[in-house]
Backbone atoms as SQL, in Angstrom:
CREATE TABLE atoms (id INTEGER PRIMARY KEY, chain TEXT, resi INTEGER, resn TEXT, atom TEXT, x REAL, y REAL, z REAL);
INSERT INTO atoms VALUES
  (1, 'A', 1, 'MET', 'N', 10.348, 5.817, -23.025),
  (2, 'A', 1, 'MET', 'CA', 10.258, 6.376, -21.689),
  (3, 'A', 1, 'MET', 'C', 11.031, 7.692, -21.638),
  (4, 'A', 2, 'ALA', 'N', 10.481, 8.631, -20.904),
  (5, 'A', 2, 'ALA', 'CA', 11.113, 9.941, -20.762),
  (6, 'A', 2, 'ALA', 'C', 11.435, 10.186, -19.292),
  (7, 'A', 3, 'LEU', 'N', 12.300, 11.146, -19.038),
  (8, 'A', 3, 'LEU', 'CA', 12.650, 11.544, -17.676),
  (9, 'A', 3, 'LEU', 'C', 12.227, 12.991, -17.457),
  (10, 'A', 4, 'ILE', 'N', 11.753, 13.291, -16.259),
  (11, 'A', 4, 'ILE', 'CA', 11.403, 14.656, -15.886),
  (12, 'A', 4, 'ILE', 'C', 11.858, 14.884, -14.450),
  (13, 'A', 5, 'PHE', 'N', 12.331, 16.103, -14.165),
  (14, 'A', 5, 'PHE', 'CA', 12.730, 16.459, -12.808),
  (15, 'A', 5, 'PHE', 'C', 11.598, 17.243, -12.168),
  (16, 'A', 6, 'LEU', 'N', 11.119, 16.789, -11.009),
  (17, 'A', 6, 'LEU', 'CA', 10.081, 17.490, -10.255),
  (18, 'A', 6, 'LEU', 'C', 10.742, 18.118, -9.036),
  (19, 'A', 7, 'ALA', 'N', 10.711, 19.442, -8.955),
  (20, 'A', 7, 'ALA', 'CA', 11.380, 20.168, -7.873),
  (21, 'A', 7, 'ALA', 'C', 10.461, 20.330, -6.671),
  (22, 'A', 8, 'PHE', 'N', 11.034, 20.170, -5.477),
  (23, 'A', 8, 'PHE', 'CA', 10.309, 20.335, -4.215),
  (24, 'A', 8, 'PHE', 'C', 11.191, 21.108, -3.232),
  (25, 'A', 9, 'ASP', 'N', 10.551, 21.797, -2.281),
  (26, 'A', 9, 'ASP', 'CA', 11.318, 22.437, -1.210),
  (27, 'A', 9, 'ASP', 'C', 11.998, 21.367, -0.366),
  (28, 'A', 10, 'ASN', 'N', 11.244, 20.309, -0.054),
  (29, 'A', 10, 'ASN', 'CA', 11.752, 19.170, 0.720),
  (30, 'A', 10, 'ASN', 'C', 11.216, 17.892, 0.095),
  (31, 'A', 11, 'VAL', 'N', 12.086, 16.913, -0.056),
  (32, 'A', 11, 'VAL', 'CA', 11.656, 15.607, -0.548),
  (33, 'A', 11, 'VAL', 'C', 11.349, 14.738, 0.665),
  (34, 'A', 12, 'ASN', 'N', 10.209, 14.066, 0.647),
  (35, 'A', 12, 'ASN', 'CA', 9.822, 13.183, 1.743),
  (36, 'A', 12, 'ASN', 'C', 10.925, 12.161, 1.992),
  (37, 'A', 13, 'VAL', 'N', 11.328, 12.002, 3.259),
  (38, 'A', 13, 'VAL', 'CA', 12.456, 11.122, 3.600),
  (39, 'A', 13, 'VAL', 'C', 12.185, 9.656, 3.287),
  (40, 'A', 14, 'SER', 'N', 10.921, 9.259, 3.178),
  (41, 'A', 14, 'SER', 'CA', 10.634, 7.849, 2.894),
  (42, 'A', 14, 'SER', 'C', 10.558, 7.552, 1.396),
  (43, 'A', 15, 'ALA', 'N', 10.713, 8.559, 0.545),
  (44, 'A', 15, 'ALA', 'CA', 10.727, 8.330, -0.908),
  (45, 'A', 15, 'ALA', 'C', 11.980, 7.546, -1.288),
  (46, 'A', 16, 'GLN', 'N', 11.806, 6.551, -2.154),
  (47, 'A', 16, 'GLN', 'CA', 12.917, 5.710, -2.599),
  (48, 'A', 16, 'GLN', 'C', 12.863, 5.534, -4.107),
  (49, 'A', 17, 'VAL', 'N', 14.015, 5.270, -4.697),
  (50, 'A', 17, 'VAL', 'CA', 14.065, 4.923, -6.107),
  (51, 'A', 17, 'VAL', 'C', 13.208, 3.670, -6.305),
  (52, 'A', 18, 'GLY', 'N', 12.336, 3.683, -7.314),
  (53, 'A', 18, 'GLY', 'CA', 11.447, 2.553, -7.572),
  (54, 'A', 18, 'GLY', 'C', 10.025, 2.779, -7.093),
  (55, 'A', 19, 'ASP', 'N', 9.794, 3.807, -6.252),
  (56, 'A', 19, 'ASP', 'CA', 8.438, 4.117, -5.803),
  (57, 'A', 19, 'ASP', 'C', 7.622, 4.645, -6.984),
  (58, 'A', 20, 'THR', 'N', 6.325, 4.351, -7.006),
  (59, 'A', 20, 'THR', 'CA', 5.435, 4.819, -8.065),
  (60, 'A', 20, 'THR', 'C', 4.934, 6.214, -7.716),
  (61, 'A', 21, 'VAL', 'N', 4.989, 7.131, -8.699),
  (62, 'A', 21, 'VAL', 'CA', 4.571, 8.517, -8.509),
  (63, 'A', 21, 'VAL', 'C', 3.200, 8.730, -9.140),
  (64, 'A', 22, 'TYR', 'N', 2.329, 9.394, -8.388),
  (65, 'A', 22, 'TYR', 'CA', 1.003, 9.776, -8.865),
  (66, 'A', 22, 'TYR', 'C', 0.905, 11.295, -8.838),
  (67, 'A', 23, 'TYR', 'N', 0.005, 11.847, -9.645),
  (68, 'A', 23, 'TYR', 'CA', -0.366, 13.245, -9.447),
  (69, 'A', 23, 'TYR', 'C', -1.872, 13.372, -9.511),
  (70, 'A', 24, 'HIS', 'N', -2.364, 14.369, -8.798),
  (71, 'A', 24, 'HIS', 'CA', -3.796, 14.560, -8.617),
  (72, 'A', 24, 'HIS', 'C', -4.155, 15.961, -9.109),
  (73, 'A', 25, 'THR', 'N', -5.153, 16.050, -9.986),
  (74, 'A', 25, 'THR', 'CA', -5.539, 17.322, -10.585),
  (75, 'A', 25, 'THR', 'C', -6.908, 17.780, -10.100),
  (76, 'A', 26, 'ASN', 'N', -7.216, 19.023, -10.395),
  (77, 'A', 26, 'ASN', 'CA', -8.551, 19.603, -10.135),
  (78, 'A', 26, 'ASN', 'C', -8.993, 19.457, -8.691),
  (79, 'A', 27, 'GLY', 'N', -8.129, 19.776, -7.755),
  (80, 'A', 27, 'GLY', 'CA', -8.486, 19.700, -6.345),
  (81, 'A', 27, 'GLY', 'C', -9.438, 20.818, -5.938),
  (82, 'A', 28, 'ASP', 'N', -10.317, 20.527, -4.996),
  (83, 'A', 28, 'ASP', 'CA', -11.258, 21.507, -4.454),
  (84, 'A', 28, 'ASP', 'C', -10.929, 21.752, -2.993),
  (85, 'A', 29, 'ASP', 'N', -11.116, 22.987, -2.543),
  (86, 'A', 29, 'ASP', 'CA', -10.904, 23.330, -1.142),
  (87, 'A', 29, 'ASP', 'C', -12.146, 22.940, -0.358),
  (88, 'A', 30, 'ILE', 'N', -12.006, 21.889, 0.461),
  (89, 'A', 30, 'ILE', 'CA', -13.131, 21.404, 1.273),
  (90, 'A', 30, 'ILE', 'C', -12.697, 21.406, 2.724),
  (91, 'A', 31, 'GLY', 'N', -13.271, 22.290, 3.521),
  (92, 'A', 31, 'GLY', 'CA', -12.944, 22.363, 4.945),
  (93, 'A', 31, 'GLY', 'C', -11.490, 22.688, 5.211),
  (94, 'A', 32, 'GLY', 'N', -10.841, 23.440, 4.334),
  (95, 'A', 32, 'GLY', 'CA', -9.444, 23.802, 4.522),
  (96, 'A', 32, 'GLY', 'C', -8.469, 22.781, 3.957),
  (97, 'A', 33, 'PHE', 'N', -8.986, 21.700, 3.373),
  (98, 'A', 33, 'PHE', 'CA', -8.138, 20.671, 2.770),
  (99, 'A', 33, 'PHE', 'C', -8.372, 20.631, 1.274),
  (100, 'A', 34, 'ASP', 'N', -7.316, 20.372, 0.513),
  (101, 'A', 34, 'ASP', 'CA', -7.428, 20.238, -0.932),
  (102, 'A', 34, 'ASP', 'C', -7.834, 18.803, -1.228),
  (103, 'A', 35, 'SER', 'N', -8.972, 18.611, -1.868),
  (104, 'A', 35, 'SER', 'CA', -9.500, 17.278, -2.117),
  (105, 'A', 35, 'SER', 'C', -9.758, 17.105, -3.611),
  (106, 'A', 36, 'THR', 'N', -9.605, 15.894, -4.100),
  (107, 'A', 36, 'THR', 'CA', -9.865, 15.603, -5.508),
  (108, 'A', 36, 'THR', 'C', -10.549, 14.248, -5.625),
  (109, 'A', 37, 'ALA', 'N', -11.235, 14.040, -6.739),
  (110, 'A', 37, 'ALA', 'CA', -11.904, 12.764, -6.993),
  (111, 'A', 37, 'ALA', 'C', -10.877, 11.740, -7.484),
  (112, 'A', 38, 'LEU', 'N', -11.165, 10.472, -7.261),
  (113, 'A', 38, 'LEU', 'CA', -10.257, 9.393, -7.649),
  (114, 'A', 38, 'LEU', 'C', -9.967, 9.403, -9.147),
  (115, 'A', 39, 'GLU', 'N', -10.964, 9.750, -9.956),
  (116, 'A', 39, 'GLU', 'CA', -10.739, 9.763, -11.408),
  (117, 'A', 39, 'GLU', 'C', -9.768, 10.870, -11.850),
  (118, 'A', 40, 'ASN', 'N', -9.450, 11.801, -10.934),
  (119, 'A', 40, 'ASN', 'CA', -8.470, 12.848, -11.228),
  (120, 'A', 40, 'ASN', 'C', -7.062, 12.459, -10.759),
  (121, 'A', 41, 'THR', 'N', -6.882, 11.205, -10.372),
  (122, 'A', 41, 'THR', 'CA', -5.576, 10.704, -9.936),
  (123, 'A', 41, 'THR', 'C', -4.935, 9.952, -11.095),
  (124, 'A', 42, 'ILE', 'N', -3.714, 10.355, -11.459),
  (125, 'A', 42, 'ILE', 'CA', -3.023, 9.770, -12.602),
  (126, 'A', 42, 'ILE', 'C', -1.745, 9.087, -12.140),
  (127, 'A', 43, 'ILE', 'N', -1.562, 7.828, -12.555),
  (128, 'A', 43, 'ILE', 'CA', -0.285, 7.144, -12.310),
  (129, 'A', 43, 'ILE', 'C', 0.709, 7.759, -13.281),
  (130, 'A', 44, 'PHE', 'N', 1.747, 8.384, -12.752),
  (131, 'A', 44, 'PHE', 'CA', 2.658, 9.136, -13.604),
  (132, 'A', 44, 'PHE', 'C', 3.888, 8.329, -14.022),
  (133, 'A', 45, 'GLY', 'N', 4.585, 7.738, -13.086),
  (134, 'A', 45, 'GLY', 'CA', 5.796, 7.001, -13.427),
  (135, 'A', 45, 'GLY', 'C', 6.494, 6.455, -12.197),
  (136, 'A', 46, 'VAL', 'N', 7.796, 6.198, -12.315),
  (137, 'A', 46, 'VAL', 'CA', 8.580, 5.588, -11.242),
  (138, 'A', 46, 'VAL', 'C', 9.762, 6.503, -10.920),
  (139, 'A', 47, 'ILE', 'N', 10.073, 6.645, -9.618),
  (140, 'A', 47, 'ILE', 'CA', 11.205, 7.479, -9.212),
  (141, 'A', 47, 'ILE', 'C', 12.495, 6.852, -9.726),
  (142, 'A', 48, 'ASP', 'N', 13.255, 7.634, -10.491),
  (143, 'A', 48, 'ASP', 'CA', 14.515, 7.179, -11.075),
  (144, 'A', 48, 'ASP', 'C', 15.705, 7.594, -10.217),
  (145, 'A', 49, 'SER', 'N', 15.627, 8.811, -9.647),
  (146, 'A', 49, 'SER', 'CA', 16.687, 9.289, -8.753),
  (147, 'A', 49, 'SER', 'C', 16.115, 10.346, -7.821),
  (148, 'A', 50, 'ILE', 'N', 16.816, 10.565, -6.702),
  (149, 'A', 50, 'ILE', 'CA', 16.372, 11.520, -5.686),
  (150, 'A', 50, 'ILE', 'C', 17.519, 12.468, -5.369),
  (151, 'A', 51, 'LEU', 'N', 17.214, 13.754, -5.382),
  (152, 'A', 51, 'LEU', 'CA', 18.163, 14.786, -4.983),
  (153, 'A', 51, 'LEU', 'C', 17.568, 15.560, -3.813),
  (154, 'A', 52, 'GLU', 'N', 18.334, 16.445, -3.211),
  (155, 'A', 52, 'GLU', 'CA', 17.833, 17.230, -2.078),
  (156, 'A', 52, 'GLU', 'C', 16.624, 18.071, -2.451),
  (157, 'A', 53, 'ASN', 'N', 16.625, 18.611, -3.674),
  (158, 'A', 53, 'ASN', 'CA', 15.583, 19.549, -4.063),
  (159, 'A', 53, 'ASN', 'C', 14.547, 18.975, -5.027),
  (160, 'A', 54, 'GLY', 'N', 14.498, 17.657, -5.192),
  (161, 'A', 54, 'GLY', 'CA', 13.494, 17.069, -6.061),
  (162, 'A', 54, 'GLY', 'C', 13.781, 15.635, -6.447),
  (163, 'A', 55, 'ILE', 'N', 12.935, 15.124, -7.341),
  (164, 'A', 55, 'ILE', 'CA', 13.059, 13.739, -7.808),
  (165, 'A', 55, 'ILE', 'C', 13.034, 13.706, -9.332),
  (166, 'A', 56, 'THR', 'N', 13.703, 12.723, -9.905),
  (167, 'A', 56, 'THR', 'CA', 13.618, 12.478, -11.339),
  (168, 'A', 56, 'THR', 'C', 12.703, 11.286, -11.528),
  (169, 'A', 57, 'VAL', 'N', 11.708, 11.456, -12.398),
  (170, 'A', 57, 'VAL', 'CA', 10.706, 10.413, -12.617),
  (171, 'A', 57, 'VAL', 'C', 10.808, 9.908, -14.049),
  (172, 'A', 58, 'GLN', 'N', 10.821, 8.583, -14.188),
  (173, 'A', 58, 'GLN', 'CA', 10.770, 7.949, -15.497),
  (174, 'A', 58, 'GLN', 'C', 9.298, 7.711, -15.813),
  (175, 'A', 59, 'TYR', 'N', 8.832, 8.250, -16.953),
  (176, 'A', 59, 'TYR', 'CA', 7.410, 8.151, -17.269),
  (177, 'A', 59, 'TYR', 'C', 7.206, 7.942, -18.761),
  (178, 'A', 60, 'ASP', 'N', 6.010, 7.525, -19.123),
  (179, 'A', 60, 'ASP', 'CA', 5.630, 7.335, -20.519),
  (180, 'A', 60, 'ASP', 'C', 5.347, 8.719, -21.107),
  (181, 'A', 61, 'ALA', 'N', 6.010, 9.068, -22.195),
  (182, 'A', 61, 'ALA', 'CA', 5.873, 10.398, -22.802),
  (183, 'A', 61, 'ALA', 'C', 4.450, 10.676, -23.279),
  (184, 'A', 62, 'ALA', 'N', 3.611, 9.656, -23.401),
  (185, 'A', 62, 'ALA', 'CA', 2.218, 9.857, -23.804),
  (186, 'A', 62, 'ALA', 'C', 1.385, 10.473, -22.666),
  (187, 'A', 63, 'ILE', 'N', 1.899, 10.420, -21.443),
  (188, 'A', 63, 'ILE', 'CA', 1.202, 10.993, -20.285),
  (189, 'A', 63, 'ILE', 'C', 1.656, 12.438, -20.116),
  (190, 'A', 64, 'ASN', 'N', 0.690, 13.336, -19.971),
  (191, 'A', 64, 'ASN', 'CA', 1.028, 14.743, -19.738),
  (192, 'A', 64, 'ASN', 'C', 1.676, 14.889, -18.374),
  (193, 'A', 65, 'PRO', 'N', 2.770, 15.638, -18.277),
  (194, 'A', 65, 'PRO', 'CA', 3.406, 15.862, -16.970),
  (195, 'A', 65, 'PRO', 'C', 2.498, 16.683, -16.050),
  (196, 'A', 66, 'PRO', 'N', 2.705, 16.582, -14.744),
  (197, 'A', 66, 'PRO', 'CA', 1.888, 17.368, -13.818),
  (198, 'A', 66, 'PRO', 'C', 2.172, 18.866, -13.959),
  (199, 'A', 67, 'GLU', 'N', 1.168, 19.675, -13.618),
  (200, 'A', 67, 'GLU', 'CA', 1.333, 21.124, -13.607),
  (201, 'A', 67, 'GLU', 'C', 1.765, 21.559, -12.215),
  (202, 'A', 68, 'ALA', 'N', 2.171, 22.808, -12.087),
  (203, 'A', 68, 'ALA', 'CA', 2.680, 23.325, -10.813),
  (204, 'A', 68, 'ALA', 'C', 1.637, 23.260, -9.703),
  (205, 'A', 69, 'THR', 'N', 0.355, 23.284, -10.032),
  (206, 'A', 69, 'THR', 'CA', -0.710, 23.270, -9.021),
  (207, 'A', 69, 'THR', 'C', -1.187, 21.868, -8.660),
  (208, 'A', 70, 'ASP', 'N', -0.690, 20.841, -9.359),
  (209, 'A', 70, 'ASP', 'CA', -1.112, 19.462, -9.089),
  (210, 'A', 70, 'ASP', 'C', -0.433, 18.931, -7.833),
  (211, 'A', 71, 'TYR', 'N', -1.126, 18.021, -7.152),
  (212, 'A', 71, 'TYR', 'CA', -0.599, 17.395, -5.934),
  (213, 'A', 71, 'TYR', 'C', 0.153, 16.130, -6.338),
  (214, 'A', 72, 'ILE', 'N', 1.394, 15.995, -5.868),
  (215, 'A', 72, 'ILE', 'CA', 2.232, 14.833, -6.191),
  (216, 'A', 72, 'ILE', 'C', 2.277, 13.904, -4.979),
  (217, 'A', 73, 'SER', 'N', 2.118, 12.605, -5.213),
  (218, 'A', 73, 'SER', 'CA', 2.262, 11.623, -4.133),
  (219, 'A', 73, 'SER', 'C', 3.021, 10.419, -4.674),
  (220, 'A', 74, 'PHE', 'N', 3.416, 9.529, -3.769),
  (221, 'A', 74, 'PHE', 'CA', 4.116, 8.320, -4.201),
  (222, 'A', 74, 'PHE', 'C', 3.658, 7.147, -3.370),
  (223, 'A', 75, 'VAL', 'N', 3.852, 5.958, -3.925),
  (224, 'A', 75, 'VAL', 'CA', 3.440, 4.714, -3.269),
  (225, 'A', 75, 'VAL', 'C', 4.624, 3.759, -3.293),
  (226, 'A', 76, 'LYS', 'N', 4.824, 3.058, -2.190),
  (227, 'A', 76, 'LYS', 'CA', 5.904, 2.075, -2.079),
  (228, 'A', 76, 'LYS', 'C', 5.580, 0.815, -2.872),
  (229, 'A', 77, 'ASP', 'N', 6.629, 0.140, -3.336),
  (230, 'A', 77, 'ASP', 'CA', 6.480, -1.146, -3.993),
  (231, 'A', 77, 'ASP', 'C', 6.228, -2.197, -2.917),
  (232, 'A', 78, 'LYS', 'N', 5.053, -2.828, -2.936),
  (233, 'A', 78, 'LYS', 'CA', 4.681, -3.780, -1.883),
  (234, 'A', 78, 'LYS', 'C', 5.516, -5.060, -1.906),
  (235, 'A', 79, 'LYS', 'N', 6.173, -5.337, -3.020),
  (236, 'A', 79, 'LYS', 'CA', 7.037, -6.517, -3.079),
  (237, 'A', 79, 'LYS', 'C', 8.317, -6.299, -2.282),
  (238, 'A', 80, 'ILE', 'N', 8.731, -5.035, -2.168),
  (239, 'A', 80, 'ILE', 'CA', 9.985, -4.711, -1.486),
  (240, 'A', 80, 'ILE', 'C', 9.741, -4.204, -0.077),
  (241, 'A', 81, 'ASN', 'N', 8.787, -3.303, 0.081),
  (242, 'A', 81, 'ASN', 'CA', 8.514, -2.669, 1.376),
  (243, 'A', 81, 'ASN', 'C', 7.285, -3.290, 2.016),
  (244, 'A', 82, 'THR', 'N', 7.499, -4.098, 3.017),
  (245, 'A', 82, 'THR', 'CA', 6.384, -4.692, 3.747),
  (246, 'A', 82, 'THR', 'C', 6.307, -4.047, 5.118),
  (247, 'A', 83, 'SER', 'N', 5.179, -4.221, 5.761),
  (248, 'A', 83, 'SER', 'CA', 4.994, -3.565, 7.050),
  (249, 'A', 83, 'SER', 'C', 5.261, -4.494, 8.233),
  (250, 'A', 84, 'SER', 'N', 5.736, -5.673, 7.978),
  (251, 'A', 84, 'SER', 'CA', 6.021, -6.577, 9.090),
  (252, 'A', 84, 'SER', 'C', 7.389, -7.227, 8.882),
  (253, 'A', 85, 'LEU', 'N', 7.928, -7.732, 9.966),
  (254, 'A', 85, 'LEU', 'CA', 9.233, -8.387, 9.909),
  (255, 'A', 85, 'LEU', 'C', 9.076, -9.837, 9.483),
  (256, 'A', 86, 'ILE', 'N', 10.065, -10.334, 8.776),
  (257, 'A', 86, 'ILE', 'CA', 10.074, -11.743, 8.365),
  (258, 'A', 86, 'ILE', 'C', 11.416, -12.334, 8.751),
  (259, 'A', 87, 'GLY', 'N', 11.394, -13.447, 9.444),
  (260, 'A', 87, 'GLY', 'CA', 12.625, -14.154, 9.759),
  (261, 'A', 87, 'GLY', 'C', 13.402, -13.568, 10.909),
  (262, 'A', 88, 'TYR', 'N', 12.753, -12.901, 11.841),
  (263, 'A', 88, 'TYR', 'CA', 13.446, -12.298, 12.962),
  (264, 'A', 88, 'TYR', 'C', 12.861, -12.791, 14.282),
  (265, 'A', 89, 'CYS', 'N', 13.653, -12.662, 15.328),
  (266, 'A', 89, 'CYS', 'CA', 13.243, -13.059, 16.664),
  (267, 'A', 89, 'CYS', 'C', 13.310, -11.833, 17.563),
  (268, 'A', 90, 'ALA', 'N', 12.363, -11.695, 18.453),
  (269, 'A', 90, 'ALA', 'CA', 12.366, -10.555, 19.373),
  (270, 'A', 90, 'ALA', 'C', 12.322, -11.057, 20.813),
  (271, 'A', 91, 'VAL', 'N', 13.035, -10.364, 21.671),
  (272, 'A', 91, 'VAL', 'CA', 13.022, -10.653, 23.099),
  (273, 'A', 91, 'VAL', 'C', 12.685, -9.351, 23.805),
  (274, 'A', 92, 'ALA', 'N', 11.731, -9.395, 24.720),
  (275, 'A', 92, 'ALA', 'CA', 11.339, -8.185, 25.444),
  (276, 'A', 92, 'ALA', 'C', 11.569, -8.390, 26.934),
  (277, 'A', 93, 'ASN', 'N', 12.065, -7.364, 27.592),
  (278, 'A', 93, 'ASN', 'CA', 12.285, -7.389, 29.028),
  (279, 'A', 93, 'ASN', 'C', 11.651, -6.123, 29.596),
  (280, 'A', 94, 'PHE', 'N', 10.601, -6.279, 30.395),
  (281, 'A', 94, 'PHE', 'CA', 9.901, -5.141, 30.969),
  (282, 'A', 94, 'PHE', 'C', 10.417, -4.907, 32.384),
  (283, 'A', 95, 'VAL', 'N', 10.920, -3.699, 32.645),
  (284, 'A', 95, 'VAL', 'CA', 11.505, -3.360, 33.940),
  (285, 'A', 95, 'VAL', 'C', 10.829, -2.117, 34.489),
  (286, 'A', 96, 'ASN', 'N', 10.459, -2.172, 35.769),
  (287, 'A', 96, 'ASN', 'CA', 9.908, -0.999, 36.446),
  (288, 'A', 96, 'ASN', 'C', 11.060, -0.314, 37.165),
  (289, 'A', 97, 'ASN', 'N', 11.473, 0.869, 36.693),
  (290, 'A', 97, 'ASN', 'CA', 12.587, 1.600, 37.289),
  (291, 'A', 97, 'ASN', 'C', 12.171, 2.539, 38.416),
  (292, 'A', 98, 'SER', 'N', 10.882, 2.663, 38.664),
  (293, 'A', 98, 'SER', 'CA', 10.446, 3.558, 39.738),
  (294, 'A', 98, 'SER', 'C', 10.369, 2.793, 41.055),
  (295, 'A', 99, 'LYS', 'N', 10.251, 3.531, 42.150),
  (296, 'A', 99, 'LYS', 'CA', 10.143, 2.893, 43.469),
  (297, 'A', 99, 'LYS', 'C', 8.701, 2.541, 43.796),
  (298, 'A', 100, 'LYS', 'N', 7.775, 2.999, 42.942),
  (299, 'A', 100, 'LYS', 'CA', 6.358, 2.717, 43.143),
  (300, 'A', 100, 'LYS', 'C', 5.957, 1.482, 42.349),
  (301, 'A', 101, 'GLU', 'N', 4.973, 0.792, 42.852),
  (302, 'A', 101, 'GLU', 'CA', 4.449, -0.372, 42.164),
  (303, 'A', 101, 'GLU', 'C', 3.742, 0.079, 40.882),
  (304, 'A', 102, 'ALA', 'N', 3.907, -0.682, 39.826),
  (305, 'A', 102, 'ALA', 'CA', 3.258, -0.373, 38.558),
  (306, 'A', 102, 'ALA', 'C', 2.611, -1.629, 38.019),
  (307, 'A', 103, 'GLU', 'N', 1.516, -1.448, 37.311),
  (308, 'A', 103, 'GLU', 'CA', 0.814, -2.582, 36.728),
  (309, 'A', 103, 'GLU', 'C', 0.920, -2.496, 35.209),
  (310, 'A', 104, 'LYS', 'N', 1.387, -3.562, 34.614),
  (311, 'A', 104, 'LYS', 'CA', 1.448, -3.615, 33.161),
  (312, 'A', 104, 'LYS', 'C', 0.135, -4.196, 32.680),
  (313, 'A', 105, 'ILE', 'N', -0.565, -3.406, 31.878),
  (314, 'A', 105, 'ILE', 'CA', -1.895, -3.812, 31.444),
  (315, 'A', 105, 'ILE', 'C', -1.836, -4.803, 30.291),
  (316, 'A', 106, 'SER', 'N', -1.028, -4.501, 29.265),
  (317, 'A', 106, 'SER', 'CA', -1.053, -5.330, 28.070),
  (318, 'A', 106, 'SER', 'C', 0.216, -5.164, 27.240),
  (319, 'A', 107, 'ASP', 'N', 0.550, -6.169, 26.486),
  (320, 'A', 107, 'ASP', 'CA', 1.553, -6.080, 25.443),
  (321, 'A', 107, 'ASP', 'C', 1.134, -7.073, 24.365),
  (322, 'A', 108, 'GLY', 'N', 1.659, -6.901, 23.173),
  (323, 'A', 108, 'GLY', 'CA', 1.246, -7.792, 22.096),
  (324, 'A', 108, 'GLY', 'C', 2.268, -7.834, 20.983),
  (325, 'A', 109, 'SER', 'N', 2.105, -8.795, 20.108),
  (326, 'A', 109, 'SER', 'CA', 2.953, -8.915, 18.936),
  (327, 'A', 109, 'SER', 'C', 2.194, -9.681, 17.867),
  (328, 'A', 110, 'GLU', 'N', 2.711, -9.603, 16.670),
  (329, 'A', 110, 'GLU', 'CA', 2.123, -10.340, 15.560),
  (330, 'A', 110, 'GLU', 'C', 3.098, -11.433, 15.161),
  (331, 'A', 111, 'VAL', 'N', 2.631, -12.667, 15.157),
  (332, 'A', 111, 'VAL', 'CA', 3.486, -13.787, 14.800),
  (333, 'A', 111, 'VAL', 'C', 2.812, -14.557, 13.681),
  (334, 'A', 112, 'VAL', 'N', 3.534, -14.730, 12.587),
  (335, 'A', 112, 'VAL', 'CA', 3.021, -15.489, 11.460),
  (336, 'A', 112, 'VAL', 'C', 4.086, -16.494, 11.057),
  (337, 'A', 113, 'GLU', 'N', 3.713, -17.748, 11.052),
  (338, 'A', 113, 'GLU', 'CA', 4.641, -18.804, 10.645),
  (339, 'A', 113, 'GLU', 'C', 4.586, -18.890, 9.128),
  (340, 'A', 114, 'SER', 'N', 5.591, -18.310, 8.452),
  (341, 'A', 114, 'SER', 'CA', 5.529, -18.205, 6.996),
  (342, 'A', 114, 'SER', 'C', 5.977, -19.478, 6.291),
  (343, 'A', 115, 'SER', 'N', 7.072, -20.054, 6.713),
  (344, 'A', 115, 'SER', 'CA', 7.520, -21.310, 6.115),
  (345, 'A', 115, 'SER', 'C', 8.367, -22.043, 7.138),
  (346, 'A', 116, 'LYS', 'N', 8.359, -23.336, 7.069),
  (347, 'A', 116, 'LYS', 'CA', 9.140, -24.110, 8.036),
  (348, 'A', 116, 'LYS', 'C', 9.623, -25.399, 7.389),
  (349, 'A', 117, 'LYS', 'N', 10.672, -25.885, 7.965),
  (350, 'A', 117, 'LYS', 'CA', 11.236, -27.149, 7.531),
  (351, 'A', 117, 'LYS', 'C', 11.404, -27.990, 8.787),
  (352, 'A', 118, 'ILE', 'N', 10.890, -29.184, 8.782),
  (353, 'A', 118, 'ILE', 'CA', 10.956, -30.022, 9.973),
  (354, 'A', 118, 'ILE', 'C', 12.054, -31.069, 9.788),
  (355, 'A', 119, 'LYS', 'N', 12.932, -31.157, 10.782),
  (356, 'A', 119, 'LYS', 'CA', 14.006, -32.146, 10.772),
  (357, 'A', 119, 'LYS', 'C', 13.879, -33.011, 12.023),
  (358, 'A', 120, 'MET', 'N', 14.495, -34.139, 11.984),
  (359, 'A', 120, 'MET', 'CA', 14.524, -35.028, 13.135),
  (360, 'A', 120, 'MET', 'C', 15.944, -35.059, 13.692),
  (361, 'A', 121, 'LYS', 'N', 16.072, -34.961, 15.019),
  (362, 'A', 121, 'LYS', 'CA', 17.376, -35.071, 15.673),
  (363, 'A', 121, 'LYS', 'C', 17.182, -35.906, 16.939),
  (364, 'A', 122, 'ASN', 'N', 17.894, -36.996, 17.023),
  (365, 'A', 122, 'ASN', 'CA', 17.782, -37.916, 18.165),
  (366, 'A', 122, 'ASN', 'C', 16.327, -38.328, 18.406),
  (367, 'A', 123, 'GLY', 'N', 15.595, -38.563, 17.319),
  (368, 'A', 123, 'GLY', 'CA', 14.216, -39.025, 17.434),
  (369, 'A', 123, 'GLY', 'C', 13.222, -37.927, 17.766),
  (370, 'A', 124, 'LYS', 'N', 13.645, -36.640, 17.867),
  (371, 'A', 124, 'LYS', 'CA', 12.742, -35.538, 18.180),
  (372, 'A', 124, 'LYS', 'C', 12.596, -34.628, 16.964),
  (373, 'A', 125, 'ARG', 'N', 11.423, -34.089, 16.810),
  (374, 'A', 125, 'ARG', 'CA', 11.176, -33.173, 15.703),
  (375, 'A', 125, 'ARG', 'C', 11.759, -31.800, 16.030),
  (376, 'A', 126, 'ILE', 'N', 12.435, -31.225, 15.072),
  (377, 'A', 126, 'ILE', 'CA', 13.000, -29.886, 15.220),
  (378, 'A', 126, 'ILE', 'C', 12.448, -29.045, 14.074),
  (379, 'A', 127, 'ARG', 'N', 11.872, -27.908, 14.404),
  (380, 'A', 127, 'ARG', 'CA', 11.396, -26.996, 13.370),
  (381, 'A', 127, 'ARG', 'C', 12.500, -25.995, 13.073),
  (382, 'A', 128, 'LYS', 'N', 12.766, -25.821, 11.828),
  (383, 'A', 128, 'LYS', 'CA', 13.753, -24.848, 11.405),
  (384, 'A', 128, 'LYS', 'C', 13.043, -23.856, 10.499),
  (385, 'A', 129, 'PHE', 'N', 13.023, -22.599, 10.915),
  (386, 'A', 129, 'PHE', 'CA', 12.325, -21.576, 10.139),
  (387, 'A', 129, 'PHE', 'C', 13.247, -21.026, 9.062),
  (388, 'A', 130, 'ILE', 'N', 12.685, -20.811, 7.908),
  (389, 'A', 130, 'ILE', 'CA', 13.430, -20.319, 6.759),
  (390, 'A', 130, 'ILE', 'C', 12.920, -18.928, 6.427),
  (391, 'A', 131, 'LYS', 'N', 13.865, -18.019, 6.175),
  (392, 'A', 131, 'LYS', 'CA', 13.480, -16.650, 5.795),
  (393, 'A', 131, 'LYS', 'C', 12.798, -16.646, 4.463);
């Protein structure tokens, strides 16, 4: 494995050590946007460290490094970064602070029972959720 430093004016704030880095070659200008075909997308390596002006990527030396004109992107590790909460409780309190009447049309949430353990206490079933 080799290390390479990729310099940027600004590093995306959501980039983290462990994210997978891709680069995209042979982009075409289509409608003012740079576009490339999927077969021109190369999995490059994993972010090893992050500095203000760039990232260090650990990659297989058999893969050619990106050129200055290539588009660099990264993807989060789905095992670590999920898009929903697990093992948390939420309480919402809706208050109308104006003097005029207001109608609340809708609110919603996503609830998924991931794992549970059922216990008995005084003859009643108690569900205990486990993170």
